[in-house]
N, C-alpha and C positions, 0 to 999 in steps of 0.2 A: 809770175805771181803778182798779186796786188796786196798792198798793205798801206797802213797809215801810221806816220810817226808824229807823236805829239809830246808837248811839255819838254822839248829838247833843251838841255843845258850843255853848253860848250865851254869847258874849262881848258885853257891851254897855258903851257909854260914854254918859254924859250929853252932850247937845249943845244949843245954843241953838235953841229952836223956829223962830226966823226963818231959821236956816241950812237947816233941812229944808223949811220952807214954800216958800221961793223955788225949790226944785227939784221941786215937785209940780205936776202938771197941774191946770188949772182944774177944780173940782168935788171935789177931795180936800183934806183939811185935816189938819194935823199933830195927832196925838194925844199927850197929855202925861200924865205921872205926877209929882205933886209939883211941877208947874210946869215940868218939864224934859222935853224931847224925848230920845229914845234912838235910837242907831244901833247895829246889831248885826252881828257877824261870826259866821256859823254854819256850821262844817264838820260833815259827817255822812256816813253810808253810806246809799245808796239800794239797796234790795234787793227782789227778786221783782216787779219792775215788769211789769205785764201788763194788757192790755185785758180788760174783762169777757168771760168765756166762753172765754178762751185761757190756756194755761199760760205760766209764766215760761220764758225761754230763757237758758241759761247764759251765752252770750257777749254778751247784749244786756240782760238784766234786772238785772244787778248792776253798779253803778258808784259813783263818788264825786261829791259836790256840795258847794260852798261858796258861801253867799250872803251878800250885804250888804243889810241890810233896815232899815226903820223902820216906824213904826206910825201909822196914819191912820184917819180916818173920812170918809164921804162926806156929801153934803148931807142924806141921810136919817138921819145919825147912826150908821150901821152901822160898827162897828170892823173893821179888817183890817190886812193887811200890804202894804207897798209895797216892791218889790225894786229896788235900784239895779243889781245884777248878780247873776248866778248862774253860777259857774264849774263846769264839768263835764268829765269825761274820757270821755264816751260821745258821739261825734260825731252819731250818729243821734238821740239824745235832745235834743241841742242844737238841731238843725234842726227837730225835731218841736215842741218847746216854743216856739221862735220863731214858727213858722207858726200853730199852733193855740191857743196861749195868750198870744201877744203879749208874751212875757217876754224880758228882756234876757240871755239865756243866752250864755255865752262859752266858746269851746274852751280847754281847759287840759290840761296834763300833771299827773297827780295820782297819789299813792300813799299807802297807809296800811297799817299793820301793828299788830297787838296784841302787845305785849311784856310778858309777865306781866300785871299789872293796868293797864298804861298803853297809851294809843293814841299812836302817832307818825304824824303826818299832814303830808304835803307837797303843796303846790299851786303851780303856776307857769303863769300865763296864757300862751297862745301869742302870740308876737310878740317882736320884737327887744328885748332889754334888760330884760325883766321879771324881777325877783328871785324867788327861791323864798320862799313863805310857809310857815312851819313852826309846827306846834302839837303840844305834848306834854301830854297831860292824863290824869287818872285820877280815879276815885271814891274818896272817903274815908269816906263814911257811906251808909247806906241811903237810897234815894229815897222821897219821900212826895208825895202830891198837893199842889199849891199851894193856899193858902187864898184864897178869892175876896176881891178887894179888895187883895191884896198886890202888891208890885212883881213878884214871880215870876209871878203870874197875869197881870198886864198884859203882860209880855214874852213869855210862852209860849202862853197860851190864846187863840189866834187861829184862826178857822175860815173866814176869807174873805180872798182875795187880790184885789188890784186891778191891772189892767194897762191899757195904752192901745195902740191900733193906730196906724198911720202918720197917719191922719186926726185923731188926738187923741181918738177916742171911748173912753170908759171902759168896761171890761168887769169883771165880777166872776166869780170862780171859787170854789166852795165845796169845802172839804175836811172830812171827818169822821174822827175817831178818838177813842178814849177819852182822858180827861184825862191829861196827862203826869204821870208820877211824877218828881220833880225833886230833885236834891241839889246842894249846893255843889260846885264843881269845884276840884280841885287842878290848876292849870294852870301847869306848870313852864316852858313856852315858848309864846309867842304872837307873832303878827305883825300889824302895822298896814298891811302892803302892800295888802290888799284895800280898805282905806279910801282909800289914796293913789290906787289905780287908778280910783276913782270921784270924784276931785277933792277929797277931804276932807283936811284937815291932820292930821298926826300929833297925837293928843291929848296926847302927852308924859307919859303916866301909865299905869299898869296899868288894865285894864278895871274899871269901877265895879261890875259884876256879872259873876260867872263861875258858870255853872250847867251841870250835866249832866242829861240826861233819859234815862229808860229807853226802849227800843224801843217803837214803836207801829205797828199796822197801820192803813193809811190808805185811804179811798175818795176819789177825786178825780172831781169832776163837771165837765161841759162848761161853758165860759164862757157868760155871758149879758150882754147889754147892761145897763149900770147904769141 
């Protein structure tokens, strides 16, 4: 598949590695930077989603997504992303990703708008009693590629995802795109509700890292057994 990711906000908090490791399936291991594990909340726009050889469809190929993620490696040492949840406001995309990518997609009501130089982004997972998660963010400086070996590189430059099916088998999915161009985010409003929905405690502090990334065009490849 081809797709485009835009208006990406990366919010990350440091977290004890043991807190992450106990939630991972056998065969995956928490990845750390500076001895710390990291958990991220990433809202963004999904655009121009289409299978190879087919055009984008206006009512189907543009939607919103918000994921809660951490960073892992497998027994072979390959680094990648592990998703705790992926909220999405396109019902067909949710069902497709659950079935073909074994990813924990969740139905949500979401909206986003560009107001001047700011993005105002709302997400509310479907189900009784879920609060609205709101994010308001903007760019303040030009984006540049992350330097290899930096925290920004560790958090953003991941080209492999891991997932498991109901039998517990681990799968990998490769994504290809040019390296991100990244800038510090001016984040005037953020929510820890996505963390709470995944059983994590409120960190009780602002994110330890707040980044924006320029849009990238992405190629997504079929899953393979790890």
